[in-house]
Every structure is written in C-alpha cells, then in structure tokens.
C-alpha positions in Angstrom: 18.8 64.6 71.2 20.4 61.2 71.5 17.3 59.5 70.0 17.4 61.9 67.0 21.1 61.2 66.5 20.5 57.4 66.4 17.7 57.8 63.9 19.9 60.0 61.7 22.8 57.5 61.9 20.4 54.6 60.8 19.1 56.6 57.9 22.7 57.3 56.7 23.5 53.6 56.9 20.4 52.7 54.9 21.2 55.3 52.2 24.8 54.0 52.1 23.6 50.4 51.6 21.3 51.5 48.8 24.1 53.4 47.1 26.4 50.4 47.3 23.7 48.1 45.8 23.0 50.3 42.8 26.3 49.7 41.1 26.0 45.9 41.8 22.6 45.8 40.3 23.7 47.8 37.3 26.7 45.6 36.9 24.5 42.5 36.9 22.2 43.9 34.2 25.2 45.0 32.1 26.7 41.5 32.4 23.5 39.9 31.2 23.1 42.4 28.3 26.8 41.7 27.3 26.3 38.0 27.3 23.2 38.3 25.1 25.1 40.6 22.7 27.9 38.0 22.5 25.3 35.2 21.7 25.9 33.4 25.0 22.2 33.0 25.9 22.7 30.0 28.2 25.1 31.9 30.5 22.9 35.0 30.4 19.9 32.8 31.4 21.8 31.3 34.3 23.0 34.6 35.6 19.6 36.3 35.2 17.8 33.4 36.9 20.0 33.8 40.0 18.9 37.4 40.3 15.2 36.8 40.0 14.4 36.6 43.8 15.9 40.1 44.3 15.1 41.9 41.0 11.9 40.4 39.6 9.5 43.3 39.0 12.1 45.7 37.7 11.0 46.3 34.1 14.6 46.7 32.8 15.8 43.5 34.5 12.6 41.6 33.4 13.2 42.5 29.8 16.8 41.1 29.9 15.6 38.1 31.9 12.8 37.4 29.3 15.2 37.7 26.4 17.7 35.4 28.0 14.9 32.9 28.7 13.6 32.9 25.1 17.0 32.6 23.5 18.1 29.8 25.8 14.9 27.7 25.2 12.8 28.6 28.2 9.9 30.5 26.7 7.5 29.7 29.6 9.7 31.7 32.0 9.9 34.5 29.5 6.1 34.8 29.4 6.0 35.7 33.1 8.9 38.2 32.8 7.3 40.0 29.9 3.9 40.0 31.5 5.4 41.8 34.5 6.9 44.4 32.2 3.6 45.2 30.2 1.7 45.2 33.5 3.9 48.1 34.8 4.5 49.7 31.3 1.4 49.1 29.1 2.9 51.2 26.3 6.2 49.2 26.2 5.5 47.9 22.7 8.9 46.0 22.5 7.9 44.1 25.6 4.5 43.3 24.2 6.0 42.0 20.9 8.4 39.8 22.9 5.5 38.6 25.0 3.7 37.5 21.9 6.8 35.7 20.6 7.3 33.9 23.9 3.6 32.8 23.9 4.1 31.4 20.4 7.3 29.5 21.3 5.6 28.1 24.5 2.7 26.8 22.4 0.1 29.2 23.7 -1.2 30.0 20.2 -4.4 31.8 21.1 -2.6 34.1 23.5 0.2 34.7 21.1 -2.3 35.6 18.3 -4.0 38.1 20.7 -0.8 39.8 21.6 0.4 40.0 18.0 -2.9 41.6 17.0 -2.4 44.2 19.8 1.0 45.0 18.3 -0.5 45.5 14.9 -3.2 47.8 16.4 -0.5 50.4 17.3 0.5 50.7 13.6 4.1 49.7 14.0 6.7 50.1 11.2 6.2 48.0 8.0 9.2 45.8 8.9 7.6 44.9 12.2 4.2 44.4 10.6 5.7 42.0 8.1 7.4 39.9 10.8 4.2 39.9 12.9 2.2 38.6 9.9 4.7 35.8 9.4 4.0 34.7 13.0 0.2 35.0 12.5 0.3 32.9 9.4 2.4 30.3 11.2 -0.1 30.3 14.1 -3.0 29.7 11.6 -1.1 26.7 10.1 -0.3 25.2 13.5 -3.9 25.7 14.7 -5.1 24.0 11.6 -2.7 21.1 12.2 -4.0 20.7 15.7 -7.7 20.5 14.6 -9.4 17.2 14.1 -9.0 16.1 10.5 -11.5 13.7 8.8 -10.8 12.2 5.3 -12.5 9.5 3.4 -13.2 7.9 0.0 -15.9 6.2 -1.9 -14.9 3.6 -4.6 -16.6 1.7 -7.3 -15.0 -1.1 -9.4 -16.1 -3.6 -12.0 -14.1 -6.4 -13.5 -13.7 -10.1 -14.3 -12.2 -13.0 -12.2 -11.2 -16.3 -13.7 -11.4 -18.1 -10.3 -13.7 -16.4 -7.8 -13.5 -19.4 -5.4 -9.7 -19.9 -5.6 -10.3 -23.5 -6.5 -8.2 -26.1 -8.4 -8.7 -26.7 -12.1 -8.0 -30.4 -11.7 -11.2 -32.4 -12.0 -9.7 -35.4 -10.2 -8.5 -35.7 -6.6 -6.5 -38.5 -5.0 -7.1 -39.2 -1.3 -4.8 -41.8 0.4 -6.6 -45.0 1.4 -9.8 -43.8 -0.4 -8.7 -43.6 -4.0 -9.4 -41.1 -6.8 -12.5 -38.9 -6.8 -14.0 -36.8 -9.6 -14.7 -33.2 -8.5 -18.0 -31.6 -9.4 -18.5 -28.1 -10.7 -18.9 -26.5 -7.3 -15.4 -27.7 -6.3 -13.7 -26.5 -9.5 -12.5 -23.0 -10.4 -15.4 -20.8 -11.5 -15.1 -17.6 -13.5 -17.4 -14.6 -13.1 -17.8 -10.8 -13.3 -17.9 -8.8 -10.2 -18.7 -5.3 -8.8 -16.9 -3.8 -5.8 -18.3 -1.1 -3.6 -15.7 0.2 -1.1 -15.6 3.1 1.4 -13.2 4.4 4.0 -13.2 7.0 6.7 -10.1 8.2 8.6 -10.0 10.5 11.6 -7.0 12.1 13.4 -7.6 14.1 16.5 -4.4 15.9 17.8 -3.9 16.1 21.5 -0.7 18.0 21.4 1.8 18.8 18.7 3.3 15.3 19.1 0.4 13.2 20.3 -2.8 12.3 18.6 -5.6 9.7 18.4 -6.5 8.1 15.1 -9.3 5.9 13.8 -9.7 4.2 10.4 -13.0 2.5 9.3 -13.0 0.5 6.1 -15.9 -1.2 4.3 -15.3 -3.5 1.3 -18.1 -5.3 -0.6 -17.4 -7.6 -3.6 -20.5 -9.1 -5.3 -20.2 -11.6 -8.1 -22.8 -11.5 -10.8 -23.6 -15.2 -10.8 -21.7 -17.0 -8.0 -23.2 -15.2 -5.0 -22.0 -18.0 -2.7 -18.5 -16.4 -2.9 -19.5 -12.8 -2.3 -17.2 -11.2 0.2 -17.7 -8.3 2.5 -15.5 -7.0 5.3 -15.7 -4.2 7.9 -12.4 -3.2 9.6 -11.7 -0.7 12.4 -8.3 0.4 13.4 -8.0 2.9 16.3 -5.4 4.0 18.8 -2.8 6.5 19.9 -0.2 8.0 17.6 3.1 9.7 18.6 5.3 11.9 16.4 9.0 11.1 17.0 12.1 12.8 15.8 12.1 11.9 12.1 9.3 9.4 12.4 6.0 8.2 13.8 4.7 5.5 16.0 1.1 4.1 15.9 -0.3 1.6 18.3 -3.5 0.3 16.6 -6.3 -1.8 18.1 -7.8 -3.8 15.2 -11.1 -5.4 14.8 -12.4 -7.0 11.6 -15.5 -8.9 10.5 -15.3 -10.9 7.2 -18.6 -12.2 5.7 -18.9 -14.9 3.0 -22.3 -15.1 1.2 -23.7 -12.6 3.8 -22.8 -15.0 6.7 -20.1 -14.3 9.3 -17.0 -16.2 8.2 -14.1 -14.9 10.3 -13.5 -12.4 13.1 -10.1 -10.9 13.9 -9.2 -8.9 16.9 -5.6 -7.7 17.5 -3.2 -5.2 18.9 -0.2 -4.0 17.0 2.5 -1.3 16.3 3.6 0.5 13.2 6.8 2.5 13.4 8.2 4.6 10.6 11.5 6.5 10.5 12.8 8.9 7.8 16.3 8.1 6.7 17.2 11.2 4.8 15.0 12.9 2.2 14.4 9.9 0.0 14.3 6.8 2.3 12.0 5.6 5.0 12.2 2.5 7.2 9.2 0.8 8.7 8.8 -1.8 11.4 5.4 -3.4 12.2 3.9 -6.1 14.3 0.5 -7.6 15.2 -0.8 -10.0 17.8 -4.3 -11.2 18.0 -7.0 -13.9 17.7 -8.7 -15.4 14.6 -12.2 -16.8 15.2 -14.3 -18.9 12.8 -18.0 -19.0 14.0 -18.8 -22.1 12.0 -15.5 -23.9 12.3 -14.0 -23.7 15.8 -11.2 -26.1 14.9 -9.7 -23.2 12.8 -9.6 -20.7 15.7 -6.1 -19.6 16.1 -3.7 -17.1 17.8 -2.0 -14.8 15.3 1.5 -13.3 15.7 3.1 -11.4 12.8 6.0 -9.0 12.5 8.0 -7.5 9.7 10.0 -4.6 8.2 9.7 -2.4 5.2 11.7 0.1 3.2 10.7 2.9 0.8 13.0 4.8 -1.6 12.2 7.6 -3.9 14.2 8.4 -7.0 14.2 12.0 -8.0 14.6 11.6 -11.8 12.6 9.9 -13.0 10.1 10.3 -10.2 9.9 6.6 -9.1 9.0 5.2 -5.7 10.0 1.7 -4.8 8.9 -0.1 -1.7 9.7 -3.5 -0.3 8.8 -5.5 2.8 9.3 -8.8 4.5 7.2 -10.4 7.2 6.9 -13.6 9.2 3.7 -14.9 10.7 2.5 -17.7 12.9 -1.1 -18.9 13.3 -1.3 -21.5 16.1 -4.7 -23.2 16.6 -6.3 -23.3 20.0 -7.6 -26.9 19.6 -5.3 -29.8 18.9 -8.1 -31.3 16.7 -7.5 -28.5 14.2 -3.7 -28.4 14.6 -3.3 -29.0 10.8 -5.0 -25.7 10.2 -2.2 -23.8 12.0 0.7 -22.6 9.9 3.8 -20.5 9.8 4.6 -18.4 6.8 7.2 -16.0 5.3 6.4 -13.3 2.8 8.1 -10.8 0.6 6.6 -7.8 -1.2 7.9 -5.4 -3.8 6.1 -2.5 -5.3 6.8 0.6 -7.5 5.1 3.6 -8.9 6.3 6.0 -11.6 4.9 9.5 -11.6 5.0 9.8 -15.4 3.1 13.2 -15.3 1.3 15.0 -12.5 -1.9 13.1 -13.5 -0.6 9.7 -14.7 1.2 7.0 -12.7 1.8 3.4 -13.8 2.5 1.0 -11.0 3.2 -2.6 -10.2 3.4 -5.0 -7.2 4.9 -8.4 -6.7 4.2 -10.7 -3.7 5.4 -14.1 -2.6 4.6 -16.2 0.4 5.8 -19.6 1.6 3.8 -21.4 4.2 4.0 -24.7 6.1 1.2 -26.1 8.2 1.8 -27.4 11.7 0.6 -31.0 11.4 -0.5 -33.7 9.0 -3.7 -33.1 7.1 -6.0 -35.9 8.4 -7.5 -36.4 5.0 -4.5 -36.3 2.7 -2.0 -37.8 5.3 0.7 -35.1 4.6 1.7 -31.8 6.0 0.5 -29.1 3.7 3.0 -26.7 2.1 2.1 -23.8 -0.2 4.0 -21.4 -2.4 2.0 -18.3 -3.3 2.9 -15.7 -5.9 1.0 -12.7 -7.2 1.8 -10.0 -9.8 -0.2 -6.8 -10.4 0.2 -4.1 -13.0 -1.9 -1.0 -13.2 -2.3 2.6 -14.3 -3.7 5.5 -12.2 -5.1 8.7 -13.6 -6.0 11.7 -11.4 -7.8 14.2 -13.5 -8.5 16.3 -10.3 -7.4 16.2 -6.7 -10.5 14.5 -5.5 -10.8 11.9 -8.3 -8.8 8.8 -9.1 -9.4 6.4 -12.0 -7.6 3.1 -12.2 -7.2 0.0 -14.3 -5.4 -3.1 -13.1 -4.5 -6.6 -14.1 -3.5 -9.3 -11.6 -2.2 -12.9 -11.9 -2.1 -15.2 -8.9 -0.7 -18.7 -8.6 -0.7 -21.0 -5.6 1.4 -24.2 -5.7 0.8 -26.8 -3.1 1.8 -30.4 -2.3 -1.9 -31.1 -1.9 -3.5 -30.7 -5.3 -6.9 -29.5 -3.9 -5.2 -26.2 -2.8 -3.4 -25.6 -6.1 -4.8 -23.0 -8.4 -4.2 -20.0 -10.7 -6.3 -16.9 -10.9 -6.5 -13.9 -13.3 -8.3 -10.7 -12.6 -8.9 -7.4 -14.4 -10.8 -4.4 -13.2 -11.5 -0.7 -13.8 -12.6 1.6 -11.1 -13.1 5.2 -9.9 -12.4 6.6 -6.4 -13.7 9.9 -5.0 -11.7 11.3 -2.1 -12.9 13.9 0.3 -11.9 15.8 3.4 
C-alpha cells in the first residue's frame, strides 16, 4: 500500500510539472510571434535560439524559430528548423515554401529550386505561384552567373604607317668626339602598308558569388607589306584570382608576354600585379593599378631590367549626351640589372585621357590623348648625355556596331617623340580600318 502511494504521489508531481511548463512554453512562443509581428526579428532570433535545446523538434516552435532566423539574416539555421517541420509534417506547405526560401538565401540554389518545384506541384494559389516563379527565375540567373564564361574576339585590320620603325627623319647624326655621320635608308623613317590579325580569349570561372578565377589570352600580329624586318607579334597571358568587393572588384593578375620582332624573340615580360576598381555612385568609377616584374631581352642582356609601375584612373559617364570620359596617370621605373646597361634604365611619368560619345545605339566616335615624360638613369656612352624623351600621341576614331557580334572601326593616329638625342626623335602617322567579330 505504501509503495502504491509513493508511485501515485510521484505521478502527481510529474503531471504538475508538465502543467506548469505548458504556460511557460506557450508564453515563449507567443513572445517570439509578437516580436516577429512587431518587426523585431533580431530579438525574436535571440529569444528563439535560447529555447532551441529544450524545444527543437516541436513543429510550431521550429516554424517561429525558422522565421526569426531568416528575417534576422541566419538562413542556414532556418534550413534546419524548416527541415524538422516538413519531416514531421510532410503536408505543411507553408513550411516547405519557407524551406525553399531559406535554401535560396543560404545560397543552396539546387536545393531551393527542388523545394520550389515541390511547392508548384501542389497547385498553390496564383499569387503563390507568381512569387515562386520570381524565385525560380532569380535562381536561373544566379546559376548562370556562377557558370564558367568564355568570351573572345577575332580581328582584322589594314592600314598605312608613315614610320614603321619609329626612326628619325634627320639624315645626319652628330656623335661627340666622332663627328657627323650620314644615316642610310635603313636607319631613317620608312613608310609602309600593314595588315593586323588579332585574337583574344577571356575566361572567368566563378568559385563563389564573390570569388572567381580569370584568364585572358591575347595574340597580336602586325605584318608590313614590304618592311618585314619590323613585323611585330605578341602573345600575352594574364591569369589570377578575382574578388568582388562592396561596390568594386579586385584582380590579382600574373602576366607573361612574348614579343617577337621579325619572327625572332625580342623581349619577354613576366610580372605580378593588382587592379582595383571602385564604383563612386552611378556615373563614376575609381581605379588603382600596379605591376612588378622583369623585362628580358634575349639578344641584348644589357637591357634586362626590373619593372615597377603604379597608377590611378577615373571614369565618368555623362547621361545626356551619352559621353564617357576616362583619365589615368601612372609612374614607372625600369632599373637594369647590369651596370653596363645602366643608361637603358629609365623612369617615366604618363598621362592619358580618352572619351567616347554614344551618338546612336550603333555609332560611337571616340578619341584618346597620351603623354609620357621619361629620363634615363645614366649617360648614354655614345652620345655623352642622359637621354630625355617627351612622347605624345593623339587618336581619333569611329566605331560602328551593326549587330551585337560585329564591330567596324576606322582610326587615325599621330605620334611625336621629342628627345635630346636626335636619333630617338621622330613623328609617325597611322590610319587603319578594321572589323572585329566577338563571340561567347
């Protein structure tokens, strides 16, 4: 009898405890629901999270916990909460819809798409179907943005060049201690027609929504009709990581370039760099860039040098008329490795200005201006003076895009280089017309 009485008393105590807990549990859920109704998702999330050890697995609580997690910016926690609900209540369509939305916000696009499709399969009201379709369209766009993208172009140009070898037009040259010399035809400026065959390929492989790898491969080939000794060809590869920042982008390229003159290796460049852009409102963009590397000349080791370059740029777009202006400034230093070739090293400062006017959707005139001042590091052993150059270039062109994939262009260019050593003083005029086919 005494044993039965003790058991009865224990059962009463247990029932009493359960009855006391029920109002507290209900009060906790009501507080969370009230905070959500008041728009205080952060407080609702903090209160719900404190109750998870005791109440996780209760569908009503998990619904509130999941909603608080989503609205306070913790979709990964909401996923687990809504998964517990649909596991116990497979026909809880509200929970399945919220689970799909939580997957979407957490970046689980494939799982989100599958859950949204399950919601559509139950034939919900039209308003719900419309909202689900908005999410499915957004998922498709985001998945496309996370897929590897390859673009490229092929280009053909033809034109004339008044000075293919960038040589002086003076037929006499004075060398200290040696006197005056008459330059022959090979040392003077030479005009010619040319054909350019260019191509490029660009690849971007997203790793996440903010991180990607990129690679750009460019091939340029300029052949002169008569003066093949000055044919130029280059192959350039840029590759590295890319990071999307708030309002901007950072690229960290590794660069490698071969330059060929008359089908022989002339120069090799290897470098590392950075390229940072930042949007300053809707119409302005700031750019900072830098490069550090090595220049190698296979047939002239005295010119081998260390390259360091840095600069900044700015782009502004005017709304009416639709004109884009860009400007940049840079400073560079090329220091030779060998003291014998120290006079080949130089420091330089450059400025650039460019503009393009979108006259119509298919026609865009454009221009560019460039100036560079350079001073070499030591006396030229032949001319007994330190070389100083002032370079200037102006370009004017017209671009026509009859279709998205096609670009036709004509361009005129004038170049002038003034130097305190007459051998390096020259002018140059170029004109060309070309067509570019772009693909992706």
